[in-house]
N, C-alpha and C positions, 0 to 999 in steps of 0.2 A: 564899812562893816563894823558892827558893834561888838563889844567884848563880853557882854553879859547875856545870859539867857532871859528873855522877856517873860512877862506873866502869861502870855499866850501859850508858851510851852507847858506851863503847869496845868493849863486847861486840857491840853491834848495828852499829857502824861502825868496825871495826878499821882501823888506818892502812893496812895493806897490801891491804884489800879493794877490788876494782875497782868495787863498787856503793856503797861508803861515802859518796861525795859526794852521794848522793841521799837519805840518811837525814836526816829532819827532826829537828833538835835541840830544838825549842821545848818539847815536853811533858816532856822529860827534866829540865828545870829546875824542875819541881814535885815535891815529895816525895810518896811514896805515902801514901794514906790508909786503904786497905783497908776503907772504909766508904762505898762509892759510893751516890749517891742512887737510882740506877737500874741494874738488872742484867738483861740479856736476851741471853745468849750463845746462839748457834745451836749445834746439835750439828754439830761439824766433822768427825766421823768419816767421813761419806760424802765430804766434800771431800778429806780426806787419802787415803782409799782411791782416789778417782778420779785424784788427782794422780800417784800412784805414785812411782817413783824417776826421777831425772834421766836424760835420754837424750842430753844434749849439745847439743841444738838447740832446746829448749823453755824458755821463761820463763812464769811464772804471774802472774796478777793476781787477787787476792782482794779483792772489794769487798763487804764484809759489815757488818752493823750492830754498833755499839758496839765491843767488843774482840774480836769473833769472828774477824776476819782475823788478829789477833795470835795468838790461840790456835791457829788453823790453821797459821800460819807456824812457830810454835814446834814444833808436832807434826811438821811436814815437815822441820825442820832435821836431825834424826838420820838422815833418809833422803838427805841431801846437798844440800838446797835452802837458799839463803841468804835469810832473810826481810829485807825492806827496808821499814821503816815510813815512810809518807809523810804522817802526820797533821800538819796544819798549822794547826789552830785552837787558840788558847791556852786555858788554864783560866780560869774566871771568878774564882778566888780567893775572896774574901769579899764581892765586889761584884756584886749583881744575880743574878737567876735565869738560868742559861745556856740558850741554845737547843739547843746540842749538848752532850750529856753526855760528859765526858772522864775521869771518875774511874776507870772500869774500864780504860781505855786506859793511863793513867798507872801504875796498879798493875801491869798486865801488862808494860809496858816495863821497870819496875824488877825485878819478880820473874823476868822471863825472861832477865836478863843472865847469870847464872851457868850455867843449863842451856844457853844458847846458846854460851857460851864453851867449855863442856865438849864440845861437838860437834866442836871443832877443824876447822871447815870450811876448805877451801882458799880462797885469795884469789879465785879465779875461779869459785867455786861458782855454779851458775845461780840467778838471782834469782826470788823470789816477792814481788811488790810488794803492800803491804798498805794498804788504804783503809777508811774508815768510810762505809758507804753512806748514813748519816744526816747527812752533812756539810752538806747544804743544806736540812734540814728546819726547820720552825718559821717563825714570822712575827715580825719585830721589833716591839717595843712599848716605850713609855717605861719606863725603869728595868729593862729586860731586858738581859742581857749577850749581845750578838750575836756569837757566835764561829763562825758558819757559815764555811765555807771551800771553796775550789775547788782542783782540781789543774790545772796548766797544762803545756804542752809542756816548759817549763824544769824542771819538777819530776820529770821522768823522762828516762832516757837516750834519745837519738835512735835511729831505726831503724838508722842507720849504725853507731852505737856498739854496739848489740846484735848486729848482723851481724858486726862486728869480733871479737866474743867467741863467734862460732859460733851465735848465736841466730837462727833463721829462722822460728820459730813461737811464738805467744803464745796461751795458753789462759786464758780468762776464767771466773771463778767468781763468781756473784752473780745476783740476781733481774733487775736492770735496768741497762743501760748509761746512766748519767747523761750529760747533754750535755757537761759539762766533760771527763769521761774519754773520751767519744765523739770529741771533737776530737783528743785525743792519739792514740787508737787509729787514727783515720783517717789521721793522718800516718804511723803505723807501717805501715799497709796500703799507702799510697802509696810508702813507702820499701822495699817488697818483702817485708814480713813477712806470713805467713799467720796469720789470726786465727780462733780457734775458741772456742766456748762449750761448757762442760762442765756437764751436769746428769745426767740418766739416761744420755744418750748424748753423744757428741762430734759437734757440728754446726758448720757455718760460722757465725761471729758476724755478726749483723745489727746495724749501727750506727744510732743514731737520726738522723732528719733534723734538722740543726742550723739555728738562726736565722742569718741572714747575718752578724750582728755578732759571733758567737762565734768565728769564724775569725780575727778580728783580735787577740784576746786582750789582752795587756798589762793596763793598769789599766782598760781599757774593760769587761772582764768583771766586775770587782769593782764598778764603778760601776753597771752594768746590774742586778746582783743586790742592790745596796745593801749590799755587804759592807764591813766595817770593818777596816782595817789596824791591827795592833798595833805599838806602839813597841818591843816586845820581840821582834818577828819574828812571822811568821805572821799570822793573822787573829783579831780579837777586840776588842770595845770596848763600853762601856755606851751604850745608847740613851738620849739625854738626855730629860728631862721637858720637854714643850712649855712655852714661855714663857707666863706668866699675866698678862703686862703688859697695860695697856689705858688708856683715857682715864678720868680721874676726873670 
């Protein structure tokens, strides 16, 4: 793990960019490996085609597995969309087997810096928020690195902030709206934004029914899911081996 934020981060989160405060820095602190343990990128061609070009009132949310949302976001950048990576689970480094694979995401973040900078996007380019739909998969076990993570309302701009920048509609790309994102999108709908889902056609987005406790958020969400906060920021930690102590 490196200790300074690389130049690629500045490309994804330029100082003047109005969406830069929401770019998560944690995975930028790891060097690229280009030898990921698992690689399963979706074909994002259909996503890019369906997204089209910005119309001034629409923001996008890509919630796709592994680095697929990043690939889609980079493909949309030349069309005028500003990709905003929200990945908030740390890499496992050399300790334990990770629940959430981050290698492809780290590689794409670093490799995408120069192409993204070359797009010379304006500071207020409409956002496309990028998430890993596998962020909550897997079951923690002893000596496994639990880097599952959630997105909270604080991880995304409010409906008021989006409307301030002319955004009145959000289009979702993904198979399922997970509960954590559903809570955020519900706030956006309450705040006056129109939510749509894009697959073969554009339809109103149906949000999942949420447990009562998910609306309270804060640390309660992480506790309910058993997530581990990382001292480096974001989520991630080794699940300890159970004590083998006993009476002799």
